[in-house]
N, C-alpha and C positions, 0 to 999 in steps of 0.2 A: 177164745182169742184168733183164732183163723175163720169164725164164721164170718166177720166181716172185714174180713182179707189184710187183718192188722197184718201179721207176719210177709206176704208177699208185697203188702204196700210199703212198708220199711224197709223191706231188702231193695226193694225196687228205688227206692229215691236214696240209698247209699252205693248199689251198683251203677245205674245211670245217670245218676247227680253227678259221680265221681268221674265215670265215663266219659260223659261231656263235658265236664270241665277239662277233664286229661286230652282230650281229643282237641279243645280249642286250643289249649298249652302248646300244645305238640303242632298244630301249625301254625301259630303264631312263631316260635321259636323257627321253624323252617325257612320263613320269610325274612325272620326279625330277629337272630338269634340274640336271647336274653340270659341262657344259661349255659355252662361249658361241659355239656353233655356229648361225649365222642358217640357216633355215628345217631343222633338225634333223629336224622332224616332218613332211617330205614324203619321196617317195621320194629325192630328192636327200640326204635327211640321211643315209638308209641306205647311197647308196652312198658319199658323204664318208667314214662310219665302215668301209665294208667296206674302201677300196681303201686305208687308210690301214692297216686293220687287216691288209692280204696285203703291207704294207710294213714295219709294226711287229711283225707275228709271224710272221714266217716263221722266223728260226732257233728261236724258241722252241716252235713248232707244228713243225718237224722233228724237234727235242731230244724232245720229247714222244713222236713216232711213234715214234722212235728206242727209246727209251726203254720205252714201252708193249708194241713187237715184239719185246724182249730180256727183257721179265720174264712174259710172256703164252706165250713159248717155251721160258723155262725150268720156268713150274709147267706147262705143256702145257696151256693152258686153249683150247678150240677155241668154246665156246659163245660168240656175240657180247653175251650178258646179260652174262657174266663180264666181259667185257672192257670194258662198259661202266662197271662197279661200278669195274675196277681207273683207266677211262679217268678218273673222278670223281672219285677219288682223286689218283690222278697228277698232273691238272691243276690240283687248287686246291692240292697242295705245290708243284707248279712254279712258279705263279703268286706263290704266298707266297714263294716261296724267291729267286726273280727280282726281285722288286719290293721286298722288302727289301734286296737286294743294289746293288739301282738305286737308292736314296733317296741313299745315303753316294757312288755313283758321279757320280752327277749333282750332287752339293754340290762337289765335288773341281775338276771341269771340268779337269780336265789333259786334254792331247792325246794323250796316250797313252792314253788310258780312252777315247775317241770310239768305237772298236766296240764295249767293253763298256755303252758309256750306247745306243746303238743295240741291242742286244740285250737289255738290261735296261728300254727306256722303254715298250713295249708292253705287258710282263706289270706294269711300276708302273703305268700307266693302269686298267688291270684291278684291280690292287688298291688301288687310291684308289677308284673306282667302286663295288668291292665282291668282295671274295675268292670270297662263293659264288658269284658270277656264271660261274667257274670249273666248278662239280660241274656243272649241266645242260651246259655247253659241252661239257666233256671227255666228259660220259657219252654227248650224241646223234654226238661225232667219234668214240670209241672204238667204240660201236656200231658204224655203220659200217665202219669200219677192221676190224673181227672178220670182219665180212661181206666185206672184199675180200679180207684174207687167205685164209680158208677157202676162196674163189671158187679164187682162184691156187693152192691146196694140195693140191686136188682134182684141178687140171688136170696139177699136176707128179708124178702119182706116174709111176713108169717103166710104161713098155708093156709087156705081157702079152707072152710068147713064142707064136710061131706053131708049133705042133707040127702035123707031116705026119703 
């Protein structure tokens, strides 16, 4: 599992994806307040956004990382810039789809849909703040994920046999 960098890849997708999305939400909140968070302009505000970003964005970030790896593997794209472009498109589509799906799930408040509500709450927050925030966040995350994928793909090459 670690030979191809799977654990590193998915942990990076979660940590980096949530960090970039939280950072952009925090920056947007500084210039155009959308949430009522005290001290949001301080470092505490960034840590606040990042902590909740890690909790609310874990499943969407892992789903995005999985889909990105699947798509890039099928297209045989190896350069990080291709990953960045695909990540920007995929992240914005994922945020829009999950955010729009999350609105009726939140309205229903059915006990059986609590997990779906948790899965879609983070993307719904990003969608409400501005769907375009997913573009630079997805591009930055996918660029770094492309570098990670390429680094581990080179290491997992089969060893050359030693001839005597």
